[in-house]
C-alpha positions in Angstrom: -75.4 -7.1 24.1 -72.6 -9.2 25.8 -69.8 -10.4 23.6 -69.7 -13.7 25.6 -72.2 -15.0 23.1 -69.6 -14.7 20.4 -67.2 -17.2 22.0 -68.8 -20.4 20.5 -68.5 -18.7 17.0 -64.9 -17.7 17.6 -63.9 -21.2 18.8 -65.5 -22.5 15.5 -63.6 -20.0 13.4 -60.3 -20.8 15.4 -60.8 -24.5 14.6 -61.6 -23.9 10.9 -58.5 -21.6 10.6 -56.4 -24.2 12.0 -57.8 -26.8 9.5 -57.3 -24.3 6.6 -53.7 -23.8 7.6 -53.2 -27.6 7.8 -54.8 -28.2 4.5 -52.8 -25.4 2.8 -49.6 -26.9 4.3 -50.5 -30.2 2.8 -51.3 -28.7 -0.5 -47.9 -27.1 -0.6 -46.2 -30.4 0.3 -48.0 -32.2 -2.6 -46.7 -29.3 -4.9 -43.2 -30.0 -3.7 -43.6 -33.7 -4.4 -45.0 -32.7 -7.9 -41.9 -30.5 -8.5 -39.6 -33.4 -7.7 -41.5 -35.7 -10.0 -41.5 -33.1 -12.8 -37.7 -32.6 -12.4 -37.0 -36.3 -12.4 -39.2 -37.0 -15.5 -38.1 -33.8 -17.3 -41.7 -32.3 -17.4 -42.0 -28.5 -17.6 -43.0 -26.8 -14.3 -45.8 -24.8 -16.0 -48.7 -26.9 -17.1 -51.3 -24.2 -18.4 -53.9 -26.7 -19.2 -53.8 -28.1 -15.7 -53.9 -24.7 -14.1 -57.0 -23.7 -16.1 -58.7 -27.2 -15.1 -57.9 -26.5 -11.5 -59.1 -23.0 -11.7 -62.5 -24.0 -13.2 -62.9 -26.8 -10.6 -62.0 -24.5 -7.8 -64.4 -21.8 -8.8 -67.2 -24.2 -9.2 -66.7 -25.6 -5.7 -66.5 -22.0 -4.4 -69.8 -21.1 -6.1 -71.3 -24.3 -4.5 -70.1 -23.1 -1.1 -71.6 -19.7 -1.7 -68.2 -17.9 -1.5 -68.1 -14.4 -3.1 -66.9 -14.9 -6.7 -64.3 -12.1 -6.6 -62.8 -13.5 -3.3 -62.7 -17.0 -4.8 -61.0 -15.9 -8.0 -58.5 -13.8 -6.1 -57.7 -16.6 -3.6 -57.3 -19.1 -6.3 -55.0 -16.8 -8.3 -52.8 -16.1 -5.1 -52.7 -19.8 -4.3 -51.7 -20.9 -7.9 -49.0 -18.1 -7.9 -47.6 -19.2 -4.7 -47.5 -22.9 -5.4 -46.1 -22.4 -8.9 -43.5 -20.2 -7.4 -42.6 -22.9 -4.8 -42.4 -25.6 -7.5 -40.2 -23.3 -9.7 -37.9 -22.5 -6.8 -37.6 -26.1 -5.6 -37.0 -27.3 -9.1 -34.2 -24.7 -9.6 -32.7 -25.5 -6.3 -32.6 -29.2 -6.9 -31.0 -28.7 -10.4 -28.4 -26.5 -8.8 -27.7 -28.9 -6.1 -27.2 -31.8 -8.7 -24.1 -30.0 -9.8 -24.8 -30.0 -13.6 -28.0 -28.0 -13.9 -29.3 -30.6 -16.4 -30.7 -34.0 -16.2 
C-alpha cells in the first residue's frame, strides 16, 4: 500500500498540532496575566479549589472527546504543574524586580 494516501491525514495532524501549540501558548499567556493580577492583589499563587475545579472540567471534556483517561489525567497534571510553575516564577521575578520583595 502506498504511503501517499497518508498525506491528507498528515496535513490534518500538522494543522491540529499548530492549533494545539497556539492554544497552549495562549493558555500560558493568560496564566501570566493571572500571576500579575494575583501579585497586584496579594492573592496566593496556589488556589487548590480552582485547580480541582479545572481538573474535573478538563477530565469531563476529555471523556466527551473520547480521550484515553490515563492520557487525559497525565496531560492535565503536566499542564497544571507547568502553568503553576510559570505563575510562581513570574510572581517571584516581579517581586524581586520591585526591589522590596513585598507589596
